[in-house]
C-alpha positions as CSV (number, residue, x, y, z in Angstrom):
1,X,-26.9,51.5,-21.1
2,X,-30.4,52.3,-23.3
3,X,-29.9,55.4,-20.8
4,X,-26.4,56.2,-21.8
5,X,-27.0,56.2,-25.4
6,X,-30.2,58.1,-24.8
7,X,-27.8,61.2,-22.5
8,X,-25.1,60.9,-25.6
9,X,-27.8,61.1,-28.1
10,X,-30.1,63.5,-27.3
11,X,-27.5,65.8,-25.4
12,X,-26.6,66.6,-21.5
13,X,-25.6,69.6,-19.9
14,X,-23.5,69.8,-16.6
15,X,-25.4,72.9,-14.1
16,X,-23.9,74.8,-11.6
17,X,-26.8,76.2,-9.0
18,X,-26.9,78.8,-6.9
19,X,-29.9,80.5,-5.1
20,X,-32.4,80.2,-1.9
21,X,-33.9,77.4,-2.1
22,X,-32.2,74.6,-4.1
23,X,-33.6,71.7,-2.0
24,X,-37.0,72.6,-3.4
25,X,-36.0,72.9,-6.6
26,X,-35.0,69.4,-7.0
27,X,-38.2,68.5,-5.3
28,X,-40.2,69.7,-7.8
29,X,-37.9,68.5,-10.5
30,X,-38.8,65.0,-9.1
31,X,-42.7,65.7,-9.2
32,X,-42.6,67.0,-12.8
33,X,-40.1,63.2,-13.3
34,X,-37.5,66.0,-15.2
35,X,-34.2,63.8,-14.5
36,X,-31.1,65.4,-12.4
37,X,-28.5,62.9,-12.0
38,X,-25.4,63.0,-10.5
39,X,-25.7,66.1,-7.5
40,X,-22.6,67.3,-5.9
41,X,-22.5,70.5,-3.2
42,X,-19.6,72.6,-3.9
43,X,-19.5,75.2,-1.1
44,X,-21.8,77.2,-1.5
45,X,-23.5,76.0,-4.7
46,X,-24.4,72.7,-6.7
47,X,-23.4,71.0,-9.8
48,X,-25.7,68.3,-11.8
49,X,-26.8,67.0,-14.8
50,X,-29.5,67.4,-16.8
51,X,-30.6,66.2,-20.3
52,X,-31.5,68.9,-22.7
53,X,-35.2,68.4,-23.2
54,X,-35.1,68.4,-19.2
55,X,-33.3,72.0,-19.3
56,X,-35.6,73.1,-21.9
57,X,-38.7,72.6,-18.7
58,X,-37.1,74.0,-15.8
59,X,-37.4,77.6,-16.6
60,X,-41.0,77.9,-13.8
61,X,-39.3,75.8,-11.6
62,X,-36.0,77.9,-11.2
63,X,-37.9,81.0,-11.3
64,X,-40.4,79.6,-8.1
65,X,-37.3,78.4,-6.4
66,X,-35.8,81.4,-7.0
67,X,-32.2,79.8,-7.9
68,X,-29.8,80.5,-11.0
69,X,-28.1,78.1,-13.4
70,X,-25.2,78.4,-15.3
71,X,-24.1,76.0,-17.8
72,X,-20.8,74.9,-17.5
73,X,-20.3,72.3,-19.8
74,X,-22.2,70.5,-23.0
75,X,-22.6,67.1,-23.5
76,X,-23.5,64.4,-26.7
77,X,-24.6,64.2,-30.4
78,X,-26.0,67.1,-31.1
79,X,-23.5,69.9,-29.3
80,X,-20.7,67.6,-31.3
81,X,-22.5,67.7,-34.5
82,X,-22.2,71.6,-33.9
83,X,-19.0,72.1,-33.2
84,X,-17.6,70.1,-36.1
85,X,-19.9,71.8,-38.5
86,X,-17.2,73.4,-40.4
87,X,-15.4,70.2,-40.6
88,X,-16.1,68.5,-44.0
89,X,-13.4,65.9,-44.3
90,X,-14.2,65.2,-40.4
91,X,-17.6,64.2,-41.3
92,X,-16.9,62.5,-44.9
93,X,-14.3,60.2,-43.0
94,X,-16.7,59.4,-40.6
95,X,-19.3,58.3,-43.2
96,X,-16.8,56.7,-45.5
97,X,-16.3,54.7,-42.2
98,X,-19.8,53.6,-41.6
99,X,-20.0,52.6,-45.5
100,X,-16.6,50.7,-45.2
101,X,-18.2,48.7,-42.1
102,X,-21.4,48.6,-44.2
103,X,-19.6,46.8,-47.0
104,X,-17.8,44.5,-45.0
105,X,-21.0,43.3,-43.6
106,X,-22.0,41.7,-47.2
107,X,-19.0,39.5,-47.0
108,X,-17.9,36.1,-45.1
109,X,-15.1,36.7,-42.6
110,X,-15.3,33.6,-40.2
111,X,-16.4,30.1,-40.7
112,X,-17.3,27.9,-37.6
113,X,-17.9,24.4,-37.6
114,X,-19.4,23.3,-34.0
115,X,-20.3,19.6,-32.9
116,X,-17.4,17.4,-35.7
117,X,-15.4,15.0,-34.3
118,X,-14.9,12.4,-36.8
119,X,-13.8,15.2,-39.3
120,X,-11.5,17.4,-38.9
121,X,-12.4,21.6,-39.3
122,X,-9.4,21.3,-41.6
123,X,-11.4,18.7,-44.2
124,X,-14.7,20.3,-43.1
125,X,-13.1,23.6,-44.8
126,X,-11.4,22.1,-48.2
127,X,-15.1,20.6,-48.7
128,X,-16.7,24.1,-48.5
129,X,-13.8,25.3,-50.8
130,X,-14.8,22.9,-53.5
131,X,-18.2,23.7,-53.0
132,X,-17.2,27.7,-54.1
133,X,-17.7,28.4,-50.0
134,X,-14.7,30.2,-49.1
135,X,-13.3,33.5,-46.6
136,X,-14.2,36.7,-48.4
137,X,-17.4,35.5,-50.4
138,X,-20.9,38.0,-51.0
139,X,-23.5,36.4,-48.2
140,X,-25.8,36.4,-50.6
141,X,-24.2,33.8,-52.6
142,X,-24.3,31.1,-49.9
143,X,-27.1,28.6,-50.0
144,X,-27.2,27.1,-46.5
145,X,-29.9,24.2,-48.2
146,X,-27.9,23.2,-50.2
147,X,-24.7,23.2,-48.1
148,X,-26.3,21.1,-45.5
149,X,-27.2,19.1,-48.3
150,X,-23.8,18.2,-49.6
151,X,-22.3,17.4,-46.4
152,X,-24.9,15.4,-45.7
153,X,-23.9,13.4,-49.1
154,X,-20.3,14.2,-48.8
155,X,-19.9,12.6,-45.3
156,X,-22.5,9.6,-44.7
157,X,-21.4,9.9,-41.2
158,X,-22.6,13.4,-40.5
159,X,-26.9,13.0,-40.0
160,X,-27.6,16.2,-39.8
161,X,-26.3,19.0,-40.4
162,X,-27.8,23.1,-39.8
163,X,-25.9,25.9,-41.7
164,X,-26.8,30.0,-41.0
165,X,-25.4,33.1,-41.5
166,X,-25.0,35.6,-38.9
167,X,-23.3,38.7,-39.6
168,X,-20.3,38.0,-41.5
169,X,-19.9,34.7,-40.2
170,X,-21.1,31.4,-41.8
171,X,-22.0,28.6,-38.5
172,X,-22.6,25.4,-39.3
173,X,-23.4,23.1,-36.8
174,X,-23.1,19.3,-37.4
175,X,-24.2,16.1,-35.8
176,X,-22.3,12.6,-36.7
177,X,-23.3,9.3,-36.6
178,X,-21.3,6.9,-33.7
179,X,-22.6,3.6,-35.6
180,X,-21.8,2.7,-39.5
181,X,-23.7,4.0,-41.8
182,X,-23.2,1.6,-44.6
183,X,-22.6,-2.4,-44.1
184,X,-19.3,-3.8,-45.7
185,X,-20.0,-5.8,-48.9
186,X,-18.3,-9.0,-49.2
187,X,-16.1,-9.5,-51.4
188,X,-16.2,-13.1,-53.8
189,X,-13.7,-11.9,-55.8
190,X,-10.9,-15.1,-56.9
191,X,-8.1,-14.7,-55.2
192,X,-5.3,-16.7,-53.1
193,X,-3.7,-15.4,-49.9
194,X,0.2,-14.9,-50.0
195,X,2.6,-14.0,-47.2
196,X,3.5,-10.5,-46.8
197,X,6.6,-10.8,-44.9
198,X,9.1,-13.7,-44.0
199,X,8.2,-15.5,-40.9
200,X,7.3,-19.1,-39.3
201,X,3.6,-19.9,-39.3
202,X,2.0,-20.7,-35.8
203,X,-1.4,-21.2,-36.2
204,X,-4.3,-21.6,-39.5
205,X,-7.6,-21.4,-39.8
206,X,-8.6,-21.7,-43.3
207,X,-12.7,-20.7,-44.2
208,X,-12.0,-21.8,-48.1
209,X,-9.2,-22.4,-50.4
210,X,-7.1,-24.7,-50.3
211,X,-3.9,-25.0,-47.6
212,X,-0.3,-25.0,-49.4
213,X,1.5,-24.4,-45.2
214,X,1.2,-26.0,-42.1
215,X,2.2,-24.7,-38.8
216,X,6.0,-24.8,-38.3
217,X,6.7,-24.2,-42.0
218,X,8.6,-20.8,-42.8
219,X,7.4,-18.8,-45.9
220,X,9.4,-15.6,-47.6
221,X,7.4,-12.7,-48.9
222,X,4.7,-13.6,-52.0
223,X,4.6,-17.2,-50.4
224,X,1.3,-19.2,-51.7
225,X,-0.7,-19.9,-48.2
226,X,-3.9,-20.3,-49.4
227,X,-4.5,-21.1,-52.7
228,X,-8.0,-20.0,-54.3
229,X,-7.8,-22.4,-57.0
230,X,-9.7,-25.9,-56.3
231,X,-8.5,-28.7,-59.2
232,X,-11.9,-31.1,-60.4
233,X,-10.3,-34.1,-59.7
234,X,-12.2,-37.2,-62.1
235,X,-12.7,-41.0,-61.9
236,X,-9.7,-41.5,-63.6
237,X,-7.9,-39.6,-60.9
238,X,-7.2,-36.5,-63.3
239,X,-7.8,-32.7,-63.5
240,X,-11.2,-32.1,-65.3
241,X,-11.8,-28.9,-64.4
242,X,-11.0,-26.3,-62.1
243,X,-12.9,-24.1,-59.4
244,X,-11.6,-20.6,-58.2
245,X,-12.8,-19.2,-55.0
246,X,-11.9,-15.9,-52.6
247,X,-9.5,-17.5,-50.2
248,X,-9.9,-16.6,-46.6
249,X,-8.5,-17.4,-43.5
250,X,-6.4,-16.7,-40.5
251,X,-2.6,-17.2,-41.1
252,X,-0.7,-16.1,-37.8
253,X,3.3,-15.9,-37.8
254,X,6.4,-15.2,-36.0
255,X,8.1,-12.2,-37.2
256,X,10.8,-10.4,-36.9
257,X,11.3,-6.5,-37.2
258,X,15.3,-4.5,-37.1
259,X,15.6,-0.8,-36.7
260,X,18.7,1.2,-36.8
261,X,19.1,5.1,-36.4
262,X,22.4,6.8,-36.3
263,X,22.8,9.7,-34.3
264,X,25.4,12.1,-34.3
265,X,27.6,12.1,-31.4
266,X,27.0,16.0,-30.1
267,X,24.3,17.4,-29.4
268,X,23.3,21.1,-30.2
269,X,21.9,23.1,-26.7
270,X,20.0,27.0,-27.3
271,X,20.5,28.6,-24.0
272,X,17.9,31.8,-23.6
273,X,20.5,34.9,-22.6
274,X,17.1,36.6,-20.9
275,X,17.1,39.6,-23.9
276,X,13.6,39.8,-25.4
277,X,11.9,42.0,-27.8
278,X,8.1,42.7,-28.2
279,X,6.3,43.6,-31.3
280,X,3.1,44.2,-32.9
281,X,1.4,42.8,-36.3
282,X,-1.2,43.2,-37.9
283,X,-3.0,41.6,-41.1
284,X,-5.4,43.3,-43.5
285,X,-6.8,40.6,-46.3
286,X,-3.4,40.0,-48.1
287,X,-1.5,42.5,-46.4
288,X,0.5,42.4,-43.1
289,X,2.7,45.1,-41.3
290,X,5.1,43.9,-38.7
291,X,5.9,46.8,-35.7
292,X,9.5,45.4,-34.6
293,X,12.7,46.4,-33.8
294,X,15.4,44.9,-35.9
295,X,17.6,42.2,-34.5
296,X,20.9,43.0,-33.9
297,X,23.3,41.4,-36.6
298,X,25.0,38.4,-35.4
299,X,22.1,37.2,-33.0
300,X,19.5,34.1,-33.0
301,X,16.2,34.7,-31.5
302,X,12.8,32.6,-32.0
303,X,9.9,34.3,-31.9
304,X,6.1,33.2,-30.9
305,X,2.8,35.3,-31.9
306,X,-0.1,35.1,-30.6
307,X,-3.3,36.1,-33.2
308,X,-6.8,37.2,-32.6
309,X,-9.3,38.3,-35.4
310,X,-10.9,41.6,-34.8
311,X,-14.6,41.6,-34.4
312,X,-17.3,44.6,-33.8
313,X,-20.0,42.1,-32.3
314,X,-20.1,38.7,-31.3
315,X,-21.1,37.8,-34.8
316,X,-19.5,40.9,-37.0
317,X,-15.8,39.6,-37.4
318,X,-13.4,41.6,-40.0
319,X,-10.8,40.9,-42.1
320,X,-8.3,41.8,-39.8
321,X,-6.0,40.3,-37.5
322,X,-3.5,41.7,-34.8
323,X,-1.1,39.9,-32.8
324,X,1.6,40.1,-30.4
325,X,5.3,39.0,-31.2
326,X,7.6,38.1,-28.5
327,X,11.3,37.5,-29.7
328,X,13.8,35.9,-27.0
329,X,17.5,35.8,-27.6
330,X,19.3,32.7,-27.6
331,X,22.9,31.3,-28.3
332,X,23.7,27.7,-29.3
333,X,26.7,25.3,-28.4
334,X,27.4,22.0,-29.2
335,X,28.4,19.1,-26.0
336,X,28.3,15.4,-26.2
337,X,25.0,13.1,-26.1
338,X,25.4,11.8,-22.3
339,X,24.8,8.7,-21.6
340,X,21.0,8.9,-19.9
341,X,20.1,11.0,-22.9
342,X,21.0,8.3,-25.5
343,X,19.0,5.8,-22.9
344,X,16.2,8.5,-23.3
345,X,16.1,8.8,-26.7
346,X,16.5,4.9,-27.4
347,X,13.7,4.6,-25.4
348,X,11.6,7.5,-27.0
349,X,12.3,5.8,-30.1
350,X,11.5,2.2,-29.1
351,X,8.4,3.7,-27.4
352,X,7.1,4.9,-31.1
353,X,7.8,1.8,-33.1
354,X,6.0,-0.4,-30.8
355,X,2.8,2.1,-30.6
356,X,3.0,1.8,-34.7
357,X,3.4,-2.1,-34.5
358,X,0.5,-2.3,-32.0
359,X,-2.0,-0.1,-34.2
360,X,-0.9,-2.6,-37.2
361,X,-2.3,-5.3,-34.7
362,X,1.0,-6.8,-34.4
363,X,1.5,-8.7,-30.9
364,X,5.7,-8.2,-29.4
365,X,6.9,-11.2,-28.0
366,X,10.5,-10.1,-27.7
367,X,11.7,-6.6,-27.7
368,X,15.9,-5.7,-27.7
369,X,17.4,-2.6,-27.6
370,X,21.2,-2.3,-28.6
371,X,23.0,1.9,-28.3
372,X,26.4,1.2,-30.2
373,X,29.0,4.1,-30.2
374,X,31.8,4.7,-32.6
375,X,34.2,7.7,-33.5
376,X,31.9,9.5,-35.6
377,X,28.1,8.4,-34.6
378,X,26.2,6.7,-32.0
379,X,23.6,4.0,-33.8
380,X,20.8,2.7,-32.0
381,X,19.6,-0.9,-32.9
382,X,15.9,-2.4,-32.2
383,X,15.0,-5.7,-32.7
384,X,11.6,-7.1,-32.0
385,X,10.2,-10.2,-32.0
386,X,6.9,-10.2,-32.9
387,X,3.3,-12.6,-34.2
388,X,1.1,-11.0,-36.3
389,X,-1.5,-12.1,-39.4
390,X,0.4,-12.7,-42.3
391,X,-1.7,-13.4,-45.3
392,X,-2.7,-10.7,-48.0
393,X,-4.9,-10.9,-50.5
394,X,-3.6,-11.9,-53.7
395,X,-5.7,-11.1,-57.5
396,X,-5.7,-14.8,-59.6
397,X,-5.6,-14.8,-63.3
398,X,-8.0,-17.5,-64.0
399,X,-7.9,-19.9,-66.8
400,X,-10.3,-21.6,-68.9
401,X,-10.4,-25.0,-70.4
402,X,-11.7,-26.1,-73.5
403,X,-13.7,-29.3,-73.1
404,X,-12.8,-31.6,-75.9
405,X,-15.7,-32.3,-78.3
406,X,-17.6,-35.7,-78.7
407,X,-18.0,-36.4,-82.5
408,X,-20.6,-39.6,-82.9
409,X,-19.6,-41.2,-86.5
410,X,-22.5,-42.8,-87.9
411,X,-22.6,-44.5,-91.2
412,X,-25.0,-43.3,-93.6
413,X,-27.5,-46.1,-95.2
414,X,-28.0,-45.8,-98.8
């Protein structure tokens, strides 16, 4: 690569040689370390490439070897500049291009995060934007130390951050902690445990509070399961005071879920005709340009695009995006759902609901799926019999009781 740049920067020549002793000429060039390459023989002549500085040194060698040289072509930057010495606009355009590249190099055109698993790219990018760090900003305004500290402060699970600017890119490397950084603080606020859903109690473990139900009882949403109000009974079996605690316990109940979904009787089918249109897409800054033949009237097309951001070097990204667009024509028609398709949709819906219930910690005991058809639509019903934790905390309204003041009547003696 360096040799190629050296040849083009200083210039090189394609030379044709004839004469008495060409072998002696090449031997003397080698002895004097004059670079000659790509030598090929044509009839009674030889052709080869030689650098401009080397060509200036071979005059004595030409006389000694009794050969003649003729320059066929000239290559490289010196000859290019000489041929275009009167093309002022060409030179101005080239200088303008270099100035534009220099101006673009002063800004950030790509932000990359590496090592993030717990926090998504969009989450980190939105945080950077809230810190006034975004695409198109000047590199001189980015303080990497401040950004590193901000990321560690905002996201506790990030234990190590390294931010640096390379070319026109902001590169942020992150290391996340897999262990919880904070120990949850135990809540001691007085509260009740109430039912969040209708059900039948199947098990109870109460750690604090007064149980209000027992196993086998049927409860409705909002019923108090464990009360955080502890009455203090005096010797006369009357309530003399009230103590409030944070109700805590594990209460599970047998519950039910019922879901209904309606489907139309007919299904829309898209079939590709085989016709394809291709085009190109260019976007620079906020401006975009689409180069694609217009679609014929009365036709439907689906388009896909593959987009790439241009860059000159590994870390010299430009605010220019190019993409290839592929359009495929399709026609649509309607047909009734088959029994197999209805069953497949019902199974898919059933699996989705099961997944949501399991994510909530609900245990599924029974699962029933039915497909009901009528003249206008298809109804899919799903009935689940489940067992799940039932209690949720509800704050208490504490009431203060005033104790009667004792008065002592004393007789004053005069």
